[in-house]
C-alpha positions as CSV (number, residue, x, y, z in Angstrom):
1,M,1.8,10.1,-34.5
2,K,-0.2,11.1,-31.5
3,T,0.7,10.5,-27.8
4,V,-2.5,9.3,-26.1
5,F,-0.9,8.2,-22.8
6,E,2.2,9.1,-20.8
7,T,3.0,8.2,-17.2
8,H,2.9,10.8,-14.5
9,L,3.9,9.9,-11.0
10,H,2.9,12.6,-8.5
11,F,4.5,12.2,-5.1
12,S,2.0,13.0,-2.4
13,P,3.1,12.4,1.2
14,N,0.5,10.7,3.4
15,W,0.2,13.4,6.0
16,I,-2.7,11.5,7.7
17,M,-0.2,8.7,8.5
18,M,2.2,11.2,10.0
19,I,-0.5,12.8,12.1
20,V,-1.9,9.5,13.4
21,S,1.6,8.3,14.3
22,I,2.4,11.5,16.3
23,V,-1.0,11.4,18.0
24,Y,-0.3,7.8,19.1
25,I,3.1,8.8,20.4
26,L,1.8,11.8,22.4
27,F,-1.2,9.9,23.7
28,G,1.1,7.0,24.7
29,I,3.5,9.3,26.6
30,R,0.7,11.1,28.4
31,L,-0.9,7.8,29.4
32,L,2.4,6.3,30.5
33,K,3.2,9.3,32.6
34,K,-0.2,9.2,34.3
35,R,0.0,5.5,35.0
36,L,3.5,5.7,36.3
37,E,2.4,8.3,38.8
38,K,-0.8,6.5,39.9
39,Y,-0.4,2.8,39.4
40,R,2.2,0.2,40.3
41,S,0.8,-2.6,38.2
42,R,3.0,-3.5,35.2
43,A,0.0,-4.7,33.3
44,Q,-1.3,-1.1,33.1
45,L,1.9,-0.1,31.3
46,I,1.3,-2.4,28.3
47,C,-1.1,-0.2,26.5
48,P,0.8,3.1,26.5
49,I,4.0,1.4,25.5
50,L,2.1,-0.2,22.6
51,F,0.8,3.3,21.6
52,I,4.3,4.7,21.6
53,S,5.9,1.8,19.8
54,I,3.4,1.6,17.0
55,G,3.3,5.3,16.6
56,G,7.1,5.4,16.4
57,I,7.1,2.7,13.8
58,G,4.5,4.6,11.7
59,L,6.5,7.8,12.0
60,I,9.8,6.1,11.0
61,L,8.1,4.5,8.0
62,F,6.6,7.9,7.0
63,I,10.0,9.6,7.1
64,F,11.6,6.8,5.1
65,L,9.0,7.0,2.4
66,F,9.2,10.8,2.4
67,I,13.0,10.9,2.0
68,R,12.8,8.3,-0.8
69,Q,9.9,10.3,-2.4
70,M,7.8,7.2,-2.7
71,P,4.0,7.4,-3.0
72,T,2.4,6.4,0.3
73,P,-0.9,4.6,0.1
74,L,-3.6,6.2,2.3
75,F,-4.2,2.8,3.9
76,F,-1.0,3.1,5.8
77,S,-2.7,5.5,8.1
78,A,-5.1,2.8,9.2
79,V,-2.4,0.2,10.1
80,P,-2.0,1.5,13.7
81,F,-5.8,1.1,14.3
82,L,-5.7,-2.4,13.0
83,L,-2.9,-3.3,15.4
84,L,-4.4,-1.7,18.5
85,L,-8.2,-2.0,18.2
86,P,-8.3,-5.5,19.7
87,L,-5.9,-4.5,22.5
88,I,-7.8,-1.3,23.4
89,G,-11.0,-3.3,23.6
90,F,-9.3,-5.9,25.8
91,L,-7.1,-4.0,28.3
92,N,-8.7,-2.4,31.4
93,F,-8.3,1.4,31.3
94,D,-10.1,2.2,34.6
95,K,-8.3,0.2,37.2
96,A,-4.9,-0.8,38.2
97,E,-5.3,-4.6,38.2
98,P,-2.7,-7.3,38.0
99,I,-2.3,-9.3,34.9
100,S,-4.1,-12.2,36.5
101,E,-7.3,-10.2,36.8
102,F,-7.8,-9.3,33.1
103,V,-6.6,-12.5,31.5
104,K,-9.7,-14.4,32.8
105,P,-11.2,-16.4,31.4
106,I,-8.2,-18.1,29.8
107,G,-10.2,-18.8,26.6
108,L,-10.7,-15.1,26.1
109,F,-7.1,-14.3,26.7
110,I,-6.0,-17.0,24.2
111,F,-8.4,-15.8,21.6
112,V,-7.4,-12.1,21.9
113,T,-3.7,-13.0,21.9
114,I,-4.1,-15.0,18.7
115,F,-6.2,-12.4,17.1
116,C,-3.7,-9.7,17.9
117,M,-0.8,-11.8,16.5
118,I,-2.7,-12.5,13.3
119,T,-3.7,-8.9,12.8
120,S,-0.2,-7.6,13.5
121,L,1.3,-10.2,11.1
122,A,-1.2,-9.4,8.4
123,A,-0.5,-5.7,8.8
124,C,3.2,-6.2,8.5
125,F,2.9,-8.3,5.3
126,L,0.5,-5.7,3.9
127,M,2.9,-2.8,4.7
128,S,5.8,-4.8,3.1
129,D,3.8,-5.4,0.0
130,L,2.7,-1.7,-0.3
131,I,6.3,-0.6,0.2
132,Q,7.5,-2.9,-2.6
133,K,4.8,-1.6,-4.9
134,A,5.9,2.0,-4.1
135,Q,9.5,1.1,-4.9
136,I,8.4,-0.4,-8.3
137,E,6.4,2.7,-9.2
138,R,9.5,4.9,-8.5
139,F,11.8,2.6,-10.4
140,V,9.5,2.4,-13.5
141,Y,8.9,6.2,-13.5
142,D,12.6,7.0,-13.1
143,T,13.6,4.6,-15.8
144,Y,11.3,6.2,-18.2
145,Q,12.3,9.8,-17.2
146,E,16.0,8.8,-17.7
147,G,15.2,7.6,-21.3
148,N,16.0,4.0,-20.5
149,A,12.5,2.6,-21.2
150,L,12.2,-0.1,-24.0
151,A,10.1,0.6,-27.0
152,V,8.2,-1.6,-29.5
153,E,6.4,-0.5,-32.6
154,G,3.9,-2.3,-34.8
155,A,0.3,-3.6,-35.1
156,I,-1.8,-4.8,-32.2
157,Q,-2.2,-8.6,-32.3
158,D,-3.9,-11.1,-30.1
159,F,-6.1,-8.5,-28.5
160,H,-8.1,-9.9,-25.6
161,P,-10.5,-7.4,-24.2
162,M,-11.5,-7.2,-20.5
163,P,-15.1,-8.3,-20.0
164,E,-17.3,-5.8,-18.1
165,T,-17.5,-8.2,-15.2
166,L,-13.7,-7.5,-14.6
167,H,-13.1,-11.2,-14.0
168,D,-10.2,-11.3,-16.3
169,T,-7.3,-9.3,-17.6
170,E,-7.0,-7.4,-20.9
171,S,-4.0,-8.2,-23.0
172,F,-2.4,-7.7,-26.4
173,T,0.8,-8.3,-28.3
174,V,3.1,-6.0,-30.3
175,D,5.9,-7.5,-32.3
176,G,6.1,-10.5,-29.9
177,I,6.0,-8.4,-26.7
178,T,2.9,-9.2,-24.6
179,F,1.2,-6.7,-22.3
180,Y,-1.6,-7.4,-19.8
181,Y,-3.4,-5.3,-17.3
182,S,-6.6,-4.8,-15.3
183,N,-8.8,-1.8,-15.3
184,H,-7.5,0.9,-12.9
185,K,-7.7,4.5,-14.0
186,E,-5.6,5.9,-11.1
187,S,-2.6,3.7,-11.9
188,F,0.7,5.4,-12.9
189,Y,1.1,3.0,-15.8
190,Y,-1.4,2.3,-18.6
191,S,-4.2,0.0,-17.3
192,T,-7.5,1.4,-18.8
193,C,-9.5,-1.3,-20.5
194,A,-11.2,-0.8,-23.9
195,F,-14.8,-0.9,-22.5
196,D,-13.9,1.9,-20.1
197,G,-12.3,4.3,-22.6
198,G,-8.9,2.7,-23.2
199,Y,-6.9,3.5,-26.3
200,I,-6.1,-0.1,-27.3
201,T,-9.4,-1.4,-28.7
202,R,-8.8,-3.8,-31.6
203,N,-6.3,-5.9,-33.6
204,G,-4.5,-4.0,-36.4
205,Q,-4.0,-0.7,-34.6
206,M,-0.6,0.7,-35.3
207,V,1.1,1.8,-32.1
208,K,4.5,2.6,-30.6
209,I,4.7,1.6,-26.9
210,W,7.3,2.5,-24.3
211,Y,7.5,0.1,-21.4
212,V,9.6,-1.0,-18.5
213,E,10.0,-4.6,-17.6
214,V,10.1,-5.6,-13.9
215,D,10.1,-9.2,-12.8
216,G,8.5,-10.4,-16.1
217,Y,5.8,-7.8,-16.1
218,N,5.8,-5.1,-18.8
219,Y,4.6,-1.7,-17.4
220,I,3.3,0.6,-20.2
221,V,4.6,4.1,-19.7
222,R,3.7,5.7,-23.0
223,I,1.5,5.0,-26.0
224,D,1.6,6.6,-29.4
225,L,-1.0,5.9,-32.0
226,L,0.6,5.8,-35.5
């Protein structure tokens, strides 16, 4: 018996996300203070308030993920930019003008408003999806470390290799339990396809597989070749 794969989940906080969030908060406070001293137009307060709000949300999210020891995708650090880029390009930074001056023409205002709403909504859905994936990773890893993973032993059957075009999934069955995955070497669970150096390569291989089932998907956390 030889163990060829075993899951390892290394928690690494996304410090870039924290730094970006703090920079947004500090920049927003500085900009807000400056505009409160110089301008009376409420329109000029929109942008610094957005900086502070989104930076605060990012910082709260970072603290939540840090406390829960959840892996934080690097993409989180780009979310504030996705939310604010259209607004930064739209709002006037140089003058204290009333709202009526920078919402003309009305077509541009409608377009930018819709674009901001769609971008913000997409970012929220993406963040929610990434958080859910991080929670699954932690659950699967903890389940295995606590010795509660399921195990199945036998010969590989119904092996379906992933084509090099990557337009499919690789799958196989052991004693009636089916596993499927796509090629991704950096995953915390087994997902390396045969053509890229995977350990499952053909029917008839004798293996013992530890896995954790979540919502109908079997995450492979350890493979022993018998």
